[in-house]
C-alpha positions as CSV (number, residue, x, y, z in Angstrom):
1,M,3.4,-22.6,-3.1
2,T,4.4,-23.0,0.6
3,R,5.3,-20.0,2.8
4,M,8.9,-21.3,3.1
5,S,9.2,-21.5,-0.7
6,R,7.7,-18.0,-1.0
7,A,10.3,-16.8,1.5
8,R,13.1,-18.3,-0.6
9,V,11.7,-16.7,-3.8
10,A,11.3,-13.3,-2.0
11,R,14.9,-13.5,-0.8
12,R,16.2,-14.1,-4.3
13,I,14.1,-11.3,-5.8
14,A,15.3,-8.9,-3.1
15,A,18.9,-10.0,-3.6
16,G,18.5,-9.3,-7.3
17,A,17.1,-5.8,-6.5
18,A,19.9,-5.0,-4.0
19,Y,22.8,-6.2,-6.1
20,G,21.7,-5.2,-9.6
21,G,20.8,-8.7,-10.9
22,G,17.6,-9.4,-12.8
23,G,16.3,-11.7,-10.1
24,I,14.0,-14.5,-11.1
25,G,10.7,-14.3,-12.9
26,L,7.5,-14.3,-11.0
27,A,6.0,-16.7,-13.5
28,G,6.7,-18.0,-17.0
29,A,6.5,-15.4,-19.7
30,A,3.8,-17.4,-21.5
31,G,1.7,-17.5,-18.3
32,V,2.0,-13.7,-17.8
33,G,1.2,-13.2,-21.4
34,L,-2.0,-15.1,-21.0
35,L,-2.8,-13.1,-17.9
36,L,-2.3,-9.9,-19.8
37,A,-4.6,-11.1,-22.6
38,E,-7.2,-12.1,-20.1
39,A,-7.1,-8.7,-18.4
40,R,-7.4,-6.9,-21.8
41,L,-10.4,-9.1,-22.7
42,A,-12.0,-8.5,-19.3
43,R,-11.6,-4.7,-19.6
44,R,-13.0,-4.8,-23.1
45,R,-16.0,-6.7,-22.0
46,L,-16.6,-4.3,-19.0
47,G,-16.2,-1.3,-21.2
48,N,-15.9,1.3,-18.4
49,G,-12.8,0.0,-16.8
50,R,-10.8,2.9,-18.3
51,S,-12.7,5.6,-16.5
52,P,-10.1,8.3,-15.8
53,H,-12.0,9.9,-12.9
54,V,-10.0,10.4,-9.8
55,P,-11.4,12.5,-7.0
56,T,-9.5,15.5,-5.7
57,A,-9.1,14.6,-2.1
58,D,-6.1,16.9,-1.2
59,G,-6.9,19.3,1.6
60,L,-7.0,19.8,5.4
61,Y,-8.7,17.3,7.5
62,G,-9.7,17.8,11.1
63,A,-9.6,21.6,11.0
64,A,-11.5,21.7,14.2
65,Y,-8.4,20.5,16.0
66,T,-6.3,23.4,14.9
67,V,-4.3,25.0,17.7
68,P,-2.3,28.2,17.1
69,G,1.4,27.5,16.8
70,Q,0.9,23.7,16.3
71,P,1.3,22.7,12.6
72,A,-0.8,20.1,11.0
73,L,0.6,16.7,10.3
74,R,1.4,16.1,6.7
75,L,0.4,12.9,4.9
76,T,1.4,12.1,1.3
77,M,0.0,9.3,-0.9
78,L,2.3,7.8,-3.5
79,G,1.8,4.9,-6.0
80,D,-0.8,3.9,-8.5
81,S,-4.6,4.2,-8.9
82,T,-5.4,2.5,-5.6
83,A,-3.4,5.2,-3.8
84,A,-5.1,7.9,-5.8
85,G,-8.6,6.5,-5.3
86,Q,-9.6,5.7,-8.9
87,G,-13.0,4.1,-9.1
88,V,-14.9,6.3,-6.6
89,H,-16.5,9.7,-7.2
90,R,-16.5,11.5,-3.9
91,A,-13.2,12.9,-2.4
92,G,-14.1,11.6,1.0
93,Q,-14.1,8.0,-0.4
94,A,-10.5,8.1,-1.5
95,P,-8.0,6.1,0.7
96,G,-5.9,9.3,1.4
97,A,-9.0,11.1,2.7
98,L,-10.0,8.2,4.9
99,L,-6.5,7.9,6.3
100,A,-6.1,11.6,6.9
101,S,-9.5,11.7,8.7
102,G,-8.6,8.7,10.8
103,V,-5.2,10.0,11.8
104,S,-6.7,13.4,12.6
105,A,-9.3,11.8,14.9
106,V,-6.7,9.7,16.7
107,A,-4.1,12.5,17.0
108,E,-6.7,15.2,17.6
109,R,-4.6,17.3,15.2
110,P,-5.4,18.5,11.7
111,V,-3.8,16.6,8.9
112,G,-2.9,18.0,5.5
113,L,-3.2,15.5,2.7
114,S,-1.2,15.6,-0.5
115,T,-1.5,13.0,-3.3
116,V,1.2,12.5,-5.9
117,A,0.0,9.0,-6.9
118,V,-0.8,8.5,-10.5
119,P,-3.3,5.9,-12.0
120,G,-1.5,3.4,-14.1
121,A,1.8,4.0,-12.5
122,C,4.4,1.2,-12.0
123,S,7.1,1.3,-9.4
124,D,9.5,3.0,-11.8
125,D,7.4,6.1,-11.5
126,L,8.1,6.3,-7.7
127,D,11.3,8.3,-8.2
128,R,9.4,11.1,-9.9
129,Q,6.7,11.0,-7.3
130,V,9.2,11.1,-4.4
131,T,10.8,14.2,-6.1
132,R,7.4,15.9,-6.1
133,A,6.7,14.9,-2.5
134,L,10.1,16.3,-1.3
135,A,10.0,19.4,-3.6
136,D,9.9,21.7,-0.6
137,P,12.6,20.7,2.0
138,S,10.8,22.8,4.6
139,R,7.6,20.8,4.3
140,V,8.8,17.2,4.3
141,P,5.8,14.9,4.9
142,D,5.5,13.4,8.4
143,I,4.1,10.1,6.9
144,C,4.1,8.7,3.4
145,V,1.8,5.8,2.3
146,I,2.8,4.0,-0.8
147,M,0.4,1.6,-2.6
148,V,2.0,0.0,-5.7
149,G,2.7,-3.3,-7.4
150,A,-0.4,-4.4,-9.4
151,N,0.7,-2.7,-12.6
152,D,4.2,-4.1,-12.2
153,V,2.7,-7.6,-12.5
154,T,0.4,-6.9,-15.4
155,H,3.1,-4.9,-17.3
156,R,5.6,-7.7,-16.8
157,M,8.2,-5.5,-15.0
158,S,11.1,-7.5,-13.6
159,P,10.3,-8.2,-9.9
160,A,13.9,-7.4,-9.0
161,L,13.6,-4.0,-10.8
162,S,10.2,-3.4,-9.2
163,V,11.6,-4.0,-5.7
164,R,14.7,-1.9,-6.5
165,H,12.5,1.1,-7.4
166,L,10.4,0.7,-4.3
167,S,13.4,0.3,-2.0
168,A,15.0,3.4,-3.5
169,A,11.8,5.4,-2.9
170,V,11.6,4.3,0.7
171,R,15.2,5.1,1.3
172,R,14.9,8.7,-0.1
173,L,11.8,9.4,2.0
174,R,13.3,8.0,5.2
175,T,16.6,9.9,4.6
176,A,14.5,13.1,4.2
177,G,12.8,12.4,7.6
178,A,9.5,11.0,6.5
179,E,8.0,7.8,8.0
180,V,6.9,5.3,5.3
181,V,4.2,2.7,5.2
182,V,3.9,0.5,2.1
183,G,0.7,-1.3,1.2
184,T,2.1,-4.2,-0.7
185,C,0.9,-5.6,-4.0
186,P,-2.8,-6.7,-3.8
187,D,-3.9,-10.2,-4.7
188,L,-4.8,-9.9,-8.4
189,G,-6.5,-13.3,-8.1
190,T,-9.5,-11.5,-6.6
191,I,-10.2,-9.5,-9.7
192,E,-13.6,-10.7,-10.7
193,P,-13.2,-11.0,-14.6
194,V,-10.0,-13.1,-14.3
195,Q,-10.9,-16.8,-14.6
196,Q,-9.0,-20.0,-13.6
197,P,-6.3,-21.1,-14.2
198,L,-5.2,-17.5,-14.6
199,R,-6.7,-16.6,-11.2
200,W,-4.2,-18.9,-9.6
201,L,-1.3,-17.5,-11.6
202,A,-2.3,-13.9,-10.7
203,R,-2.5,-14.9,-7.0
204,R,0.9,-16.6,-7.0
205,T,2.7,-13.7,-8.8
206,S,1.1,-11.1,-6.6
207,R,2.0,-12.8,-3.4
208,Q,5.6,-13.4,-4.5
209,L,6.0,-9.7,-5.4
210,A,4.3,-8.6,-2.1
211,A,6.8,-10.7,-0.1
212,A,9.8,-9.3,-2.0
213,Q,8.4,-5.7,-1.6
214,T,8.3,-6.3,2.2
215,I,11.9,-7.4,2.3
216,G,13.0,-4.3,0.3
217,A,10.9,-1.7,2.1
218,V,11.6,-3.0,5.6
219,G,15.3,-3.1,4.8
220,Q,15.2,0.7,4.1
221,G,13.4,1.5,7.3
222,G,9.8,1.4,6.2
223,R,6.9,-0.7,7.5
224,T,4.6,-2.8,5.3
225,V,1.0,-3.8,5.5
226,S,-0.1,-6.8,3.3
227,L,-3.2,-5.9,1.2
228,G,-3.1,-9.4,-0.3
229,D,-6.6,-11.0,-0.5
230,L,-7.8,-8.6,2.2
231,L,-11.0,-8.1,0.3
232,G,-11.1,-11.6,-1.2
233,P,-13.9,-13.1,0.9
234,E,-16.0,-9.9,0.6
235,F,-15.4,-9.8,-3.1
236,A,-16.6,-13.3,-3.5
237,A,-19.7,-12.7,-1.4
238,H,-20.5,-9.2,-2.5
239,P,-18.6,-8.5,-5.7
240,R,-20.9,-5.6,-6.7
241,E,-20.4,-3.9,-3.4
242,L,-16.7,-4.1,-3.0
243,F,-15.6,-3.7,-6.6
244,G,-16.1,-0.4,-8.4
245,P,-18.1,-0.1,-11.6
246,D,-15.2,-1.3,-13.6
247,S,-14.8,-4.6,-11.5
248,Y,-11.1,-3.8,-11.3
249,H,-10.7,-0.9,-8.8
250,P,-12.2,-1.0,-5.3
251,S,-15.5,0.7,-4.6
252,A,-15.9,3.1,-1.7
253,E,-16.5,0.2,0.7
254,G,-13.4,-1.6,-0.7
255,Y,-11.2,1.4,-0.1
256,A,-12.6,1.8,3.4
257,T,-11.7,-1.8,4.2
258,A,-8.1,-1.2,2.9
259,A,-7.8,2.1,4.8
260,M,-9.0,0.4,7.9
261,A,-6.1,-2.2,7.6
262,I,-3.5,0.5,7.0
263,L,-4.6,3.1,9.6
264,P,-3.3,1.2,12.7
265,T,0.2,1.0,11.2
266,V,0.2,4.6,10.2
267,C,-0.9,5.6,13.7
268,A,1.7,3.3,15.2
269,V,4.6,4.7,13.2
270,L,3.5,8.3,14.2
271,G,3.5,7.3,17.9
272,L,-0.2,7.6,18.3
273,W,-1.1,4.0,19.2
274,P,-1.1,2.7,22.8
275,A,2.4,1.6,23.9
276,Q,1.1,-1.8,25.0
277,D,-0.1,-2.5,21.4
278,E,3.6,-2.4,20.2
279,R,4.4,-5.5,22.1
280,P,3.9,-8.8,20.2
281,D,0.8,-10.7,21.2
282,A,1.3,-14.4,21.1
283,A,-2.5,-15.0,21.1
284,R,-2.6,-13.2,17.7
285,R,0.5,-15.2,16.5
286,E,2.7,-12.2,16.5
287,G,6.4,-12.3,17.0
288,F,10.0,-11.9,15.7
289,L,10.9,-13.8,12.6
290,P,13.7,-13.7,9.9
291,V,12.6,-10.9,7.6
292,A,12.0,-13.2,4.6
293,R,9.8,-15.6,6.6
294,A,7.9,-12.6,8.1
295,A,7.4,-11.3,4.5
296,A,6.1,-14.7,3.3
297,E,3.7,-14.9,6.3
298,A,2.4,-11.4,5.7
299,A,1.9,-12.1,2.0
300,S,-0.3,-15.1,2.9
301,E,-2.4,-13.1,5.4
302,A,-3.8,-9.7,4.5
303,G,-3.7,-6.9,7.0
304,T,-0.4,-8.1,8.5
305,E,2.3,-5.6,9.4
306,V,6.0,-6.2,9.1
307,T,8.6,-3.8,10.6
308,A,12.4,-4.1,11.1
309,A,13.4,-5.5,14.5
310,M,17.1,-6.6,14.6
311,P,19.6,-5.9,11.9
312,T,21.3,-9.3,12.2
313,G,20.3,-12.7,13.5
314,P,21.0,-16.4,12.9
315,R,19.5,-16.2,9.5
316,G,20.1,-12.5,8.6
317,P,17.9,-9.5,9.5
318,W,14.8,-10.1,11.7
319,A,11.5,-8.4,11.7
320,L,8.4,-8.0,13.9
321,L,5.2,-9.4,12.5
322,K,2.0,-8.0,13.9
323,R,-1.7,-8.4,13.3
324,R,-3.0,-5.1,14.6
325,K,-6.6,-4.7,15.6
326,R,-8.5,-2.8,12.9
327,R,-10.6,0.3,13.7
328,R,-13.5,1.5,11.7
329,V,-12.7,4.3,9.2
330,R,-15.5,6.6,8.5
331,E,-15.8,8.8,5.4
332,P,-14.8,12.3,6.1
333,E,-17.3,15.1,6.1
334,P,-17.8,16.5,2.6
335,Q,-16.5,19.9,3.5
336,A,-13.2,18.4,4.8
337,A,-12.8,16.1,1.8
338,E,-13.4,18.9,-0.7
339,S,-11.4,21.6,1.0
340,G,-8.9,21.6,-1.9
341,E,-5.2,21.2,-2.4
342,S,-4.6,24.9,-1.9
343,Q,-5.9,24.7,1.7
344,A,-3.7,21.7,2.5
345,Q,-0.7,23.6,1.2
346,A,-1.5,26.6,3.1
347,S,-2.3,24.9,6.4
348,A,-0.2,21.7,6.5
């Protein structure tokens, strides 16, 4: 599918989400049924793909930067198992811990991490998660990172309904005063046990949903980062290093790669990135595009950021597409990662 075709599909899905229609299907029902059957068989063969272990990463990161009278920044993770960190065993390997540590180092301020993401969640669980994140009006998160979409595809959720739930979640968080960064649906075609032709189908449906998610999230004031096939080449070359033991969830190195892609956008939205980096760089093929085209471009190239630019243009709303330079994310010190949720709540 060409990027222009993907842009048209994304616009139609987003329109269905906005106006209450069902949108169009991401793929034929029979094809998705085959994908589900393939995934079930793969998980059955792998045996340990249902491991429920999720590390407890909530806590205060960068406590050494604490200054009396200056509160810690608050970071909340929402979404599915990838946001929660399923597949790794140490708290410091979870994406939230990596992002909290990275933001703390850049800002030179402590960061309190709270995770409301739930393994297995689809986008229709975001409303409940947002309610948890905003439970205390006096402690609204400074930044929320949402990683969701893979389960929507494998559970055959209507793409328009999926985008509608995500858009509503972004709108509620932004209205409350939180900044929002969405890591869009990853490329399910990189999952090792899925074989052709289902690998192609998984890639196509994932990218279509990711593009539609971008249109919905950006329209509500959030920014998106395409996860896409970010890990695809590494998965192909080193599948045992970048996939976790279940060959479905990322390993510690895989989560670090994803966090490294998201961190620059999180820092930028918090005003921590150099001002000159906010200007589009023609050498990196950055620039202003109609939002649907920017969404399709981002879905085709992992690690690409999309943010709202102009509310109206010749072809509707426009967005800024950026390919930010990635910076290495190191695993936090064990004592920081394992400081516990109570400390985060007390200090954030």
